[in-house]
N, C-alpha and C positions, 0 to 999 in steps of 0.2 A: 808242557815244556818240550813237546816233540810233534812230529808229523809222521803219519804212517805212509809208506810207499810200497806199492806192489811192483815187483820187477819180473818181467816175462822174458824167458830165454828159450827160443824155439830153434830146433835144428831141422832143416829141410832134408829131403831125401838126397839132394845133390851135395850135401855137406855144408851149404851156406847157413850161417847162423844169424837169426834176427833177434835183436834185443830191444825192448821198450820198457818204459817205466812210467808210473802214474802216482802222483801224490793224491791220497784219498782222504777227503774231509767231508763228513756228513753235512756240515754247514754249507759247503760249496756245492756238493753234488747230489745230496740226498741218498748217498750210498755209503756203505762201510766196507772195510777190508774183507771181512768174512763173506759178504755177499758177492763181491767182485771175484774173489778166489773161487768160490763155489760155481759161479757162472762160467769161469774159465775151465775149471777141471771137469765139471759135470755136463756142460752143454757145448760150449764153443769149440774147445780143442778136440774133443772126440769127433764132433761132426765135421771138422775141417781136415781130418786125416785123409779123407778120400777125395779132397778137392784139389784141383790143379791150381796152385797159388798164382800161376801166370795167367789164368783166365779171369779177367776183370769181372765179367758178367756173372760167371759161376760163383766167384768169391762173394760178390755183392749179395746174391740170393742167399747163400749159406750164412753169411754173417748177420743179415737182417732177420733171418728166421730163427737164429740160434738162441737169443736171449734178450731180455728187456734191459740188461745192464749196459748203459751207454759207455761206461768206463771199460768194461771187459771188451766190448767191440772195438773201442779205440786202441786198446793195448794190442789186440790181435792185428788190427789194421796197420799200426806202426811197425810191428815186428815183421809183418809181411812185406811192407815197403822196403825195410832194411834188407830182407832176403833177396828181393827182386833186384835191388841196386847192386848188391854184391855179386849176384849171379850174372848180371850184365857187365860187371866190371866198370861201372860208371858212378859218379857222385849221386847222392840221394835225390837232389833237386832235379838233376838231369833225367833220372829214371822216372820221376813223377810227372815230367812234362808230357808223357804219353796220355795222361788223363786230361790235361788242359794244354792243348797245343800252343795257345797264345799266352801261356803263363809268363808273367814278368818276373825275372829272377832278381834276387837280392844282389845289389852291386858286388862285384868281385872283391872290393876292398874289405868287405865284412865277412868273407867266406871262411876265414881262419877260425875266429872265435867271436861270439857275441855274449856279453856278460851283463849282469844286473848289478847296479850299485845301490845297496839298500839304504834306508834312512839312517842318518847319523848326523853329527856336526858336519858342516861344510869341509872342515879340515880333514876329518876322518874319511869322508866320502872321496875327497881328492886323493888321499893316500891310497885308498882301495883302487881307484882308477889307475893310479901310477903303477901299482903293483901288478894289476891285471894286464896293462899294456906292456909292461916290461917282461913279465914272466911267461905269459901265454899268447902274447901278440894280439890281444883284443883290439879290434878296430871298430866295433859297434858296441855301444854302451847304452843300456836302458837305465835311466836315472829315476829312482823312486822319489817323487815329489810329494807334496801334501803336508809339509811342515810349516806352512805359512809363507807368504810372499818373500819376505826378507831372507829367510834361511834358504828357501828354494833357489832364489836368484843367486845367492852367494855360492851355493853348491854347484849349480849348473855352470856358472862362470869359471869356477875353479877347475871343474872337470874338463871343460872345453880347453882351458889353457894347458892342462896336463896332456890331454889326448891329441891335441893338434887340430888344425882346420879340416883335415881330410877324414877324421873319424866321424862315423855316423852316430848321432846322439838322438835318443827318443826320451820322452818323459811319461811317467805313469803315476797318477795321484791316487789310484785305488779308490776312486769316488770320494776322496776326503775333502775336496775343496767345495766351497759354495758356488752356485751357478754365477753369481754376480762377480766373481773373481776370474772367470774364464777369460774375459777380454784382456785384462792386465797381465795375467799369467802367460797367456799364449803370445802376447806381444813381446814379453821378455824372452820367451823360448824362441820365437822367430828371430829375435836379435842375436841369439847364440847359434843359429843354424840348426835348431832341433827339427827333426823331420815330421814328427807327429806327437800328439798329446793324447795319451791313453787314459780313459775314464777320468777326465778332469773334475767331474762331479758325479752325483748320482744321475744316471741316464735312463730315460724311458722313451719308448717308441711312440711319442706323441708330439704335439706342437711345440713343447718345450725343447725337444731335441733340435728341431729346425732353428729355433732361436739361438741355441748354443752354437750350432754350426755357423750361423751368420755372425756370431760374436767372435768366434775364434780366428786367430791370425795364422794358425797352422791346422792341417787336417786332424780331425778327431777320430781316434780309434776306439771302437766299442768292444769292451771285454766282458765285464761282470754281468751286464744286462742281456747279453746275447748267448743263450744257452740252448738254442734249438734252431732248426731251419726256418720255422715260421717267424721266430724273433729276428733272425737275420734278414728275411725278406721284408719285414716291417721296417727295419732300420734302413735298408737299401732304398726302399720307396721314398723315405724321408731325406735321402741324400747322403747316407753314410758311404 
């Protein structure tokens, strides 16, 4: 009835503060909270005290040598990016552009807030969307699909009507759908201007993935099956 979250709060010598958080589930990550905290406190954070956080190459060497915990490395990496952006006085994505000069930024319309609408009845999901748009100015909404075609179609249509034509909508079925429904589901999503379909079904880096890409009417975003650089490369080769 709960999920454990590790929150990392780092203060740099120039006074900038970097904050990052990570939900930790052994089912997802093969790591637990005690292991992540131990990796941070006993390995990564002590070794990074003498590293210039502004030195990309030096930081990369230190973080890769420090621990086997991917989650601990990710937490430190995110907190560091937060510190660098604050130190430079620029938004985070602008600061990170130094790493990828040709990075394509998320459209400015979504820069205020991007929120997730979790599974519920279409009416309840539309109500959540209306509240988020009204209270925090959300202009990008990730809709959790995977409740069956009829419910999903009703929810997406209701949320599009609430959010308006200029809102950025994406869908995420968390691998819940069958492969044979990708065509019909993605056609419905395309009709509502949804920009991508995340984990429409269980994805694998094999010929079945190519078939799914060819079937889908919107780009397919790989999440659950992509947990490493080798996995990412395999999916990219297949057209992700």
